[in-house]
C-alpha positions, 0 to 999 in steps of 0.5 A, a space after each residue: 714777187 710780181 704777183 705780190 706787187 699786183 695784189 698790193 697795186 689793187 690793194 692800194 686802189 681799194 685803200 685810196 677809195 675807202 680810207 678817204 674817211 680817215 682825213 676826217 679823223 683827228 688822232 690823239 698823240 702818244 703823249 696824250 694817251 700816256 697822261 690819261 688816268 685810265 684808258 679803254 682799248 677795244 681790240 677789234 677786227 671783223 675778220 676771225 683768226 687775227 689774234 684779238 683774244 691772243 692780244 688781249 690776254 698777252 698784252 693784259 698780262 704784260 701790263 699787269 706784270 708792270 704794276 698796271 691794274 688791268 681789266 680784260 673784257 670778253 664780249 666774244 661768245 667764243 670766250 677765248 680770252 676767258 679760256 686763255 686766262 685760265 677761267 672755267 666757263 662752266 663754273 661762272 655764275 654770271 658773265 658779260 651776257 648778264 651784264 649787257 642785258 641788265 641782269 647784274 652789274 659789272 662788279 658782280 661779274 668781274 673775277 680775279 685771275 691767277 695773273 698779277 693785277 689782271 681781272 676779267 669780265 668773262 664770257 660764256 656761250 650764253 652771249 651768243 644770243 645777246 644780239 637778239 635781246 639787245 636789239 629790242 633794248 633801249 640804249 642798246 649801243 651804250 650798255 657796255 659803256 654805261 657799265 664800264 663807266 662805273 668801274 673805269 677808275 679802278 683800272 689803268 687799262 681796260 682791254 675789250 675783246 670784240 667778236 669777229 663781226 660788226 654786230 651789236 656786241 662789237 659796236 658796244 665795244 667801240 662805243 665803250 672804247 677810248 681807242 681801238 687796236 686793230 690786229 691784222 694779217 699782212 695779206 691782201 684780203 685783210 686790207 679789204 676787211 680793214 677798209 670795212 672796219 674804217 667805215 664802221 669807225 666813221 659811223 660810230 664816231 658820227 653817232 655814238 662815240 666822237 672821241 674814238 681813236 685808232 690807237 694802232 694797227 698790229 700786224 700778227 703772224 707776220 713773216 718778214 721774209 715774204 715780199 707780200 708781208 712787207 708790201 702790205 705793211 707799206 700800203 697800210 702805213 701809207 694810209 695810216 701814217 704813225 698808226 702802225 705799231 712798230 712791234 709785229 707779232 710773229 708766228 710762234 709755237 709757244 704762243 699758240 700752245 699757251 691758251 690750251 694751258 690757260 696761261 698768257 705766253 709770258 707765264 707759259 714760256 717767258 723766253 719765247 719769241 711770242 712772249 718777247 713780242 708782246 713785251 715789246 708791244 707793251 713797252 710801245 704802248 707805255 711809250 717806253 724804249 726796249 732795253 739794249 738787251 731785250 731779254 733782260 726784261 723777260 724776267 718779268 713775272 718773278 714777283 708772282 708765279 701764280 700763273 704756274 700753279 
């Protein structure tokens, strides 16, 4: 416990210095978020292994099960969202790479998934070379935004899976987004990464997307039993008041297994803790309260079990 307190004491100093830029940010209210016709979320954090793809896949699947039209956009060269939604990369004629470099339109690259109301702009390994090509192009920061604007009203929610780096691909995601979801671990080093991302948000807002808003910070692989987890959570809440999701995603075996089967966890094991957590996140995003018996809603997806095929 003393060690955890010491870490969070240092973290507090880092946050107080680097998060001063947040005083200049004006955030939209949850009510304003819910009244928009269509909303684009970028899911970003320059640190890898924090559940960005997992969040896009599983949040998208839940929103789709609620009748929302969802487009998941994979601009991470690793293509984990593409794999997690059961799409075979080798069978794709075009992908987000071709869209970004202007070889095809976003409509030509979008594919339907097996999961209710969920479509995907997939990614392939070719995307790894896109940063070099984009650097020599006009409007290199706005290319994804321009494409998304042509189809935005076809969807209720667009979720962008950004790569674990603050390069041109991630900036394209931030410029295209209305709001940002930041998954993070409840660890000391994650606080430093969060401060770096905050500075990037300031630059993007100043130069490319003045309306970019932080939709919420999402703690993943969260262990309530650890003092350091609770202390990091409190530090983040101090500097991001009302911007931390109440829902926390726990470590869960079934959640980890689901991608290897090409399914969101709600289609792999709907009664798992991971499925329940993303259901609660979806409810929170929709501005709805969970029922008294939370598992009553875990019967979602009965209408269409195509994810089990």
